[in-house]
C-alpha positions in Angstrom: 12.9 -256.5 -32.8 11.5 -254.9 -29.8 12.3 -251.4 -28.6 11.7 -249.2 -24.9 10.1 -246.6 -25.9 6.2 -246.5 -26.7 3.8 -243.6 -27.0 0.1 -244.6 -27.3 -2.7 -243.4 -27.0 -6.8 -243.7 -26.6 -9.5 -242.4 -28.7 -13.0 -242.4 -27.1 -16.0 -239.9 -25.8 -15.4 -238.5 -22.3 -12.6 -240.4 -21.1 -11.2 -238.2 -18.4 -11.6 -241.0 -16.0 -10.6 -243.6 -17.6 -7.8 -246.2 -16.1 -6.1 -247.3 -19.5 -3.7 -244.9 -18.6 -2.2 -246.2 -14.9 -3.0 -250.0 -15.9 -0.3 -249.7 -19.5 1.7 -247.3 -17.6 2.5 -249.2 -14.2 2.8 -252.5 -16.3 5.7 -250.6 -18.6 7.6 -249.2 -15.9 8.2 -252.6 -14.1 9.0 -254.0 -17.3 12.4 -251.0 -17.6 10.2 -249.6 -20.4 9.3 -245.7 -21.1 5.8 -245.9 -22.1 3.4 -242.8 -22.4 -0.4 -243.5 -22.4 -1.9 -239.8 -23.7 -5.9 -239.7 -23.9 -7.2 -238.4 -27.0 -10.7 -237.0 -26.2 -12.6 -236.1 -28.8 -15.0 -234.0 -26.4 -12.6 -232.0 -25.2 -11.0 -231.5 -28.7 -14.5 -230.6 -29.6 -14.8 -232.4 -32.3 -17.3 -235.6 -33.2 -16.9 -239.3 -33.3 -16.8 -239.5 -37.5 -13.5 -237.5 -36.7 -11.0 -241.1 -35.6 -10.4 -240.6 -38.8 -8.1 -237.3 -39.0 -7.3 -238.3 -35.1 -5.7 -241.7 -36.0 -4.1 -240.4 -39.6 -2.5 -238.0 -37.1 -1.2 -239.9 -34.2 0.8 -242.5 -37.2 2.1 -239.0 -38.9 3.2 -237.8 -35.0 4.6 -241.4 -34.5 2.4 -243.1 -32.0 3.2 -247.0 -32.1 -0.7 -247.6 -31.3 -4.2 -246.6 -30.3 -7.3 -248.4 -28.1 -10.9 -246.8 -29.2 -13.4 -246.7 -27.3 -16.9 -245.6 -27.2 -18.5 -244.4 -30.1 -15.7 -244.8 -32.1 -15.0 -248.6 -32.4 -17.3 -248.7 -35.4 -16.7 -246.0 -37.3 -12.7 -246.7 -37.2 -13.1 -249.3 -39.5 -13.6 -247.1 -42.6 -10.1 -245.6 -42.1 -7.9 -248.3 -41.4 -5.4 -250.8 -43.6 -6.3 -254.2 -42.2 -8.4 -255.7 -39.5 -7.4 -259.2 -37.8 -10.4 -261.7 -37.9 -11.9 -261.2 -34.1 -12.2 -257.6 -35.5 -13.7 -258.3 -38.3 -16.0 -260.8 -37.4 -17.4 -258.3 -34.8 -17.2 -255.3 -36.6 -16.0 -253.4 -33.9 -12.4 -252.3 -33.4 -10.6 -251.2 -29.9 -6.9 -251.5 -30.3 -5.2 -249.7 -33.6 -1.3 -251.2 -34.1 1.3 -249.5 -36.6 2.5 -251.7 -38.6 5.0 -250.2 -41.1 2.8 -247.4 -41.9 -0.2 -249.3 -41.6 -2.6 -249.1 -39.2 -4.4 -252.8 -38.1 -7.4 -252.8 -36.1 -8.1 -255.8 -33.5 -10.2 -256.6 -30.7 -8.8 -257.5 -27.4 -13.0 -256.7 -25.7 -13.6 -260.8 -26.7 -10.0 -261.8 -25.3 -10.5 -259.9 -22.6 -13.8 -260.9 -21.6 -12.8 -264.7 -22.3 -10.1 -264.4 -20.1 -11.7 -263.0 -17.3 -14.8 -265.7 -17.3 -12.5 -268.6 -17.3 -10.6 -267.2 -14.8 -13.4 -266.5 -12.5 -16.6 -268.3 -13.5 -14.6 -271.8 -14.0 -17.3 -274.4 -13.7 -20.8 -272.9 -14.1 -23.2 -273.8 -16.3 -23.4 -272.4 -20.0 -26.7 -274.6 -21.1 -28.4 -270.9 -21.6 -27.3 -267.7 -20.9 -29.3 -264.0 -21.1 -27.5 -260.8 -22.2 -28.3 -257.5 -21.6 -27.2 -254.7 -24.0 -25.8 -255.7 -27.7 -24.0 -252.5 -27.9 -20.2 -252.7 -29.0 -19.0 -254.2 -25.5 -22.1 -256.7 -26.1 -21.1 -257.9 -29.0 -17.6 -258.6 -27.8 -18.8 -260.6 -25.0 -21.3 -262.1 -26.6 -18.7 -263.8 -29.2 -16.8 -264.3 -26.3 -19.5 -266.2 -24.1 -20.0 -268.2 -26.9 -16.8 -269.2 -27.8 -16.2 -270.5 -24.4 -18.9 -272.8 -25.3 -22.3 -271.2 -24.2 -25.1 -273.5 -25.6 -27.5 -270.5 -26.4 -26.9 -266.5 -25.6 -30.6 -264.5 -25.4 -29.9 -260.8 -26.5 -32.2 -258.0 -24.9 -31.4 -255.0 -25.6 -33.1 -251.5 -25.3 -33.7 -251.5 -28.9 -34.7 -254.5 -30.1 -33.3 -254.2 -33.7 -30.0 -253.9 -32.4 -30.4 -257.6 -30.4 -32.0 -258.6 -33.3 -29.1 -257.5 -35.6 -26.3 -258.9 -32.8 -28.4 -262.4 -32.6 -28.5 -262.6 -36.3 -24.3 -262.5 -36.5 -24.0 -264.6 -33.4 -25.9 -266.8 -35.4 -23.7 -266.5 -38.8 -20.6 -267.2 -37.1 -21.1 -269.5 -34.2 -24.2 -271.5 -35.8 -28.2 -271.5 -36.5 -29.5 -271.5 -32.9 -27.0 -270.2 -30.7 -28.3 -266.8 -30.5 -31.8 -265.7 -29.9 -32.8 -261.9 -29.2 -36.3 -260.6 -27.0 -37.3 -257.8 -25.3 -36.9 -256.9 -21.9 -40.7 -258.0 -21.3 -39.6 -261.7 -21.4 -36.8 -261.1 -19.2 -38.8 -262.6 -16.0 -39.8 -265.8 -18.0 -36.1 -266.1 -19.5 -34.4 -265.4 -16.2 -36.5 -267.7 -14.6 -34.8 -270.8 -16.8 -31.4 -269.2 -17.1 -28.0 -270.8 -16.1 -26.5 -267.0 -15.8 -26.5 -263.4 -17.4 -24.4 -261.2 -18.6 -24.8 -257.5 -18.2 -23.5 -255.4 -20.6 -25.1 -251.5 -20.6 -23.5 -248.6 -18.8 -26.3 -249.0 -15.9 -24.3 -249.1 -12.6 -21.5 -247.0 -13.9 -20.9 -244.0 -11.5 -22.7 -242.0 -13.4 -26.1 -244.1 -14.5 -26.7 -245.8 -11.0 -29.2 -248.8 -10.4 -29.8 -252.2 -11.1 -30.3 -252.7 -15.0 -34.0 -255.2 -14.0 -35.8 -256.0 -11.0 -34.1 -257.4 -8.2 -36.4 -260.3 -7.3 -35.5 -261.8 -10.7 -32.6 -263.0 -9.3 -32.3 -266.0 -7.6 -29.2 -267.7 -6.2 -27.9 -270.6 -8.9 -28.1 -267.9 -11.6 -24.6 -266.6 -11.8 -24.1 -262.6 -13.3 -21.5 -261.7 -14.7 -20.6 -257.9 -15.2 -18.9 -255.7 -17.9 -18.8 -252.4 -15.7 -15.2 -251.5 -14.0 -16.3 -248.0 -12.3 -17.5 -249.0 -9.6 -16.3 -252.9 -9.6 -19.1 -253.7 -6.9 -22.2 -252.7 -9.0 -25.4 -252.5 -7.0 -26.3 -255.9 -9.7 -23.2 -257.5 -8.2 -23.7 -256.5 -4.3 -27.6 -257.7 -5.0 -26.4 -260.9 -6.3 -23.7 -261.6 -4.2 -26.1 -261.3 -0.8 -28.6 -263.6 -2.5 -25.8 -266.2 -2.5 -24.7 -265.9 -6.5 -21.5 -266.6 -8.3 -20.9 -263.3 -9.9 -17.6 -261.9 -11.9 -16.6 -258.2 -11.9 -15.9 -256.3 -14.8 -12.4 -255.8 -13.6 -11.1 -258.9 -15.4 -12.1 -257.7 -18.4 -10.6 -254.6 -18.0 -7.4 -255.4 -17.5 -7.0 -258.6 -20.0 -8.1 -256.4 -22.6 -5.4 -253.8 -21.9 -2.8 -257.3 -21.2 -3.7 -258.3 -25.0 -3.4 -254.4 -26.2 -0.1 -254.1 -24.1 1.5 -257.0 -25.9 -0.2 -256.3 -29.1 2.0 -252.5 -28.9 5.1 -253.5 -27.5 5.5 -257.4 -28.4 6.3 -258.1 -24.4 3.8 -260.1 -21.8 2.5 -257.8 -19.3 2.0 -259.9 -16.0 -1.9 -260.3 -15.6 -1.6 -261.0 -11.7 0.3 -257.2 -11.2 -2.3 -255.4 -13.5 -5.1 -257.0 -11.8 -3.9 -255.7 -8.2 -3.5 -252.6 -10.1 -7.2 -252.0 -11.0 -8.0 -253.1 -7.6 -6.1 -250.6 -5.8 -7.0 -247.5 -8.4 -10.7 -248.9 -8.6 -10.7 -248.9 -4.9 -12.1 -252.4 -4.5 -10.9 -255.9 -4.7 -11.6 -257.9 -7.8 -11.2 -261.5 -6.7 -13.6 -263.4 -8.2 -16.3 -264.8 -6.1 
């Protein structure tokens, strides 16, 4: 049975600027729901990431309906949950916890969020050879999504080679041998020269980490570029790529569609993704339309 009042929250570090509260609360208002979205910032609370279990238990005891989980708690939270969705189990990362009958169930809407955004924004691009920068929590999710969308092979590049190797191994385990590989950043020139597109899943380009993740001369018009960063929506990478004529996808769509899926899990109601895409364009102060 659906109800009309919800209390949810977000656990993570440095989450003050998050757009999630506004995204969720705006859509809830339009649906006539009483919906409160609280930030549980471990920095503000003065606790470490390992406190995520205590915070999840406290939220459940206080009557929360669910939680979003972000960096650096997406992996750490798993040991404190009663069950995982198949997607979250395959990834080893949780970004959404739903409280059901006293149980805490973990989900991952980053995968479905990126897949929905990509299918909408870059529907016809070639996917035979994809290079992905970043093998962290977001990187794992978007790599799974890219292979789910039908990519032939994803090559993962990360500043930590062991992390790239581990992600590639996990991807091959789930999607079949040869679907993923890993490489050092020194191979980016040759990899990008032969690739159909590049997925960027590192913090470079965020407001606090400006700049390009690799030299601009490695871009070329035939290379599509998909970005995970959504603050700002137009990163230096996207701006440079668009100027060259590359097909591009900003990170706003992933942020919206993962919120759409989380909202559905929390409430059992269907949110309006078109309205929420307009919300993030307004909230982030730029346009999220695909190019």
